[in-house]
C-alpha positions in Angstrom: 74.2 130.1 99.0 77.9 129.2 100.2 79.2 130.1 96.7 77.6 133.5 97.0 79.0 133.9 100.6 82.4 133.1 99.1 82.1 135.8 96.6 81.1 138.4 99.2 84.0 137.2 101.4 86.5 137.8 98.5 85.1 141.2 97.6 85.5 142.2 101.4 88.8 140.8 101.8 90.0 142.7 98.7 89.1 145.9 100.2 86.3 146.5 97.5 83.6 149.2 98.4 80.3 147.7 97.8 76.6 147.3 98.9 74.8 144.2 98.5 71.7 144.7 96.5 69.2 142.5 94.7 68.0 138.9 95.8 70.8 138.6 98.3 69.9 141.7 100.0 66.2 140.6 100.2 67.2 137.4 101.7 69.2 139.2 104.3 66.1 141.5 105.1 64.1 138.3 105.4 62.7 137.4 102.3 62.0 133.8 101.5 62.9 134.2 97.6 65.7 132.2 96.2 68.6 133.9 94.3 71.4 132.1 92.3 73.5 135.4 91.8 75.1 138.0 93.7 74.4 141.7 92.8 76.4 144.5 94.3 76.6 148.2 93.8 80.1 149.4 93.6 82.0 152.4 92.0 83.5 151.0 89.0 86.8 152.9 89.1 90.2 151.8 87.9 91.1 150.8 91.4 88.1 148.9 92.1 88.5 147.0 88.7 92.1 146.2 89.6 91.1 144.8 93.1 88.4 142.9 91.4 90.7 141.4 88.8 93.2 140.3 91.6 90.6 138.9 93.9 88.7 136.8 91.2 91.6 135.7 89.1 91.5 132.0 90.3 87.9 131.9 89.7 88.2 132.5 85.9 85.8 135.3 85.6 84.3 135.8 82.2 82.1 138.9 81.3 78.5 137.4 80.3 77.6 140.4 78.2 80.5 142.0 76.3 80.0 144.5 73.6 83.1 145.9 71.8 83.5 149.7 72.1 80.7 150.1 74.6 81.7 151.9 78.0 81.0 149.9 81.0 78.6 151.0 83.6 78.0 147.4 85.0 79.9 144.2 84.9 78.2 141.0 84.6 80.7 138.3 85.4 80.4 134.5 85.6 82.9 132.9 87.9 83.5 129.6 89.2 81.6 130.2 92.3 78.5 131.7 90.3 77.3 134.9 88.8 78.5 138.3 90.1 77.0 141.4 88.9 78.7 144.8 89.9 76.4 147.7 89.1 77.4 151.4 89.0 73.9 152.5 90.0 70.5 151.1 91.2 67.4 151.9 89.3 65.1 154.0 91.4 67.8 154.6 94.0 70.8 156.2 92.4 74.5 155.9 92.1 76.9 154.0 94.6 77.0 157.0 96.9 73.2 157.2 97.2 72.8 153.5 97.7 75.6 153.4 100.4 74.0 156.3 102.2 70.8 154.2 102.5 72.6 151.0 103.4 72.8 149.2 106.7 75.5 147.2 108.0 75.3 143.5 108.5 77.8 141.0 110.2 78.3 138.0 107.8 81.2 135.4 108.0 83.1 137.5 110.5 83.1 140.8 108.4 80.6 143.9 108.4 79.0 144.1 105.0 76.8 147.0 103.7 73.4 146.0 102.5 70.9 148.3 100.8 68.3 149.6 103.2 64.9 147.9 103.2 63.1 150.9 101.9 65.7 151.6 99.1 65.5 148.0 98.1 61.6 148.2 97.8 61.9 151.2 95.7 64.4 149.5 93.5 62.5 146.4 92.9 59.3 148.5 92.1 61.2 150.7 89.8 62.3 147.7 87.6 58.7 146.9 87.2 59.3 143.2 86.2 56.8 140.7 87.6 59.4 139.0 89.9 60.6 142.3 91.2 57.0 143.4 91.9 56.4 140.2 93.9 59.6 140.7 95.8 58.6 144.2 96.6 55.2 143.1 97.9 57.1 140.6 100.2 59.5 143.2 101.3 56.8 145.7 102.3 55.1 143.0 104.3 58.6 142.5 106.1 58.8 146.3 106.5 55.4 146.5 108.1 56.2 143.8 110.5 59.5 145.5 111.6 57.8 148.8 112.1 
């Protein structure tokens, strides 16, 4: 998890607007699930991409899924610190603006980081429909029930 924290720190320090989603968000909400990559929702503008390029340059980022001639809506990067997925939108929730509107702020490593809200994360996991996401959604529903 320390590598994923280092990736989060770099994104934050670079001034990149993002919301933590996926498995790391689930863990931050109290899930016991293990994740090996960092998923964030971010506006994939030219400014964001330039900041990303500068902040990750020394980590040797490589696009894991590259298709010539295809417009980019998501970036799937492999870095020396692990996998980093930058998503322009989240299934079941919407684009960056919608994800950001439902986000909560969490203090991590001395910085404030946005994390997708618990209800939005549950909706996203259920919308994906994969077995692992449905199991995560069940656990997250139990966490939400306890919090209420």
